[in-house]
N, C-alpha and C positions, 0 to 999 in steps of 0.2 A: 724854407723849403717847400712848405704846403703851398706858398703862393707861387713857385714854379710849377708844381703839379697841375695847379688850377689853371695856370696860363696855358700850359701844355693842352690841357683837357678842351679849353676855349678854342684853342687854335685848331685842334683835331676837329671839334664840331663844325668851325667854320670851314675847313677843308673838305669835311664830309658833304655838306650841301653843295659846295662848289664841284665836288666829284659827282654827285648826283646830277648836277647841272650838265655837266660833260657828258654823263651817259645819257642824258635826255636829248642833248644836241646831236650826239652820236646816232641815237635812236632815229631822230628825226631826219638826219641826213642819209644814214645808210640803213636804217630800218628795212625799208622795202627790199633792198637789194640783198641784206642779209637773211631776211625770211626766204627770198627766192632761192638763195644759195643753199639754205638749209633744205628747203623743198627738195632742190635737185640733189643734193648729197643723200637724202632719204630716199629718193626715187632711185638713184644709181646704187645705193645699198641694197634696196628690194630687188632690183634687176640683178645685181651680183648674187644675191642669195638665191634667186631663181636659177641663174646660170649655174651655181654651185649644186644646187638640188638637181637640175638636169644632168650635170656632169657624174654626179653620183650615181644617178639611175643609169646613165649610160656605161659607166664603169661596171656596175652590177650585172648588166645586160651582157656586157662583153665578158666578164668573168664566167656568167653561166654558160655563154655560147662556147668559150674556150674550154671549160670544164667539160661540157657535152662533147665538144669535138674530140678532146683528150680521150674520153671515155670511148667514143667510137673508134677512135684509132687504136686504143688498147685492145678492144674486142677483135678488130681487124687483125692486128699483130698476132694475137693469141691464135685466132682461126688459121691464120697462115703458118704459124709455127706448128700447129697440130696437123695441117694438111702436109707441111713438109717432112714432119716426123714420120707420118704415116707412108708418104712417098718413099722416103729413105728405108723404113722398114720393109716395104714390099720389095724395093730394089734388093736389100739385102738376102732376103728369102729367095729371090730368083737367083742371084749370084751363088747362094749356098747349094741351091738345086743343080746349078750348072757345075759347080766345083766337085758335088757329090758324083754326078754323071761322069766327069772326066777322071775322077779318081776310079770309079768302077770300070771304065773303058780302059784305062791305063793298067789296072789291076789284071784284067782280063788278057790284055795285050801281053804283059809280062808272064803271066801263066801260060799262055799259049807259046810264047818263046821258049819257056822254060820246059814245056812238055816236048816241044819240037827237038830242043837240044838234049833232052833226056833220052828221047826216041833215038836220035842220031847216035849218041854215045852207046847205047844199048845195042845198036846195029854194028858199031865197030869194036865193041869188046869181045874178047875172047871168052868163051866159057870155060869154067875151071876144068871140066873133065877133058875138054879138047886140049886145053893147055898142058894137063898132066900126060895126055897121050903123047903131044909133040915133044915134051921135055924126056919121056921114055924112050922114044925112038931117036932122039938126039943122043941120049947117054948111051944106047945101044950102039949107035954108029961110032961113038967116040971109043967105045971098049972093042971094037973090032980091028 
């Protein structure tokens, strides 16, 4: 069994130099092209990293611009809300004044109508003493 192990080692050593030879031949045949491809890949990777960095910066700038624009819109909306609230409050005050004036006018009209009606009724009513005199006259005529 020891002999088999030795034979396997010798065979592995013989294969190794032949593997090295294959690598050397490959390097001779494709070495220049392989180096060119490696340089191209390295260049492309560097360009890709640059583009990724540029995109990251562009995204950061865009985020800053969007954030600034949103802040501006928020301020604008708050200002518009404030102006609208003030305009509505002023309109409510004007309507309140108009309503108060209408109520006052209506009360005055009703009071005038009431006074007019009271005066009319006072003109038409008969005084108690006069009514008593008429009743006495009527009673006197009935007893005759």
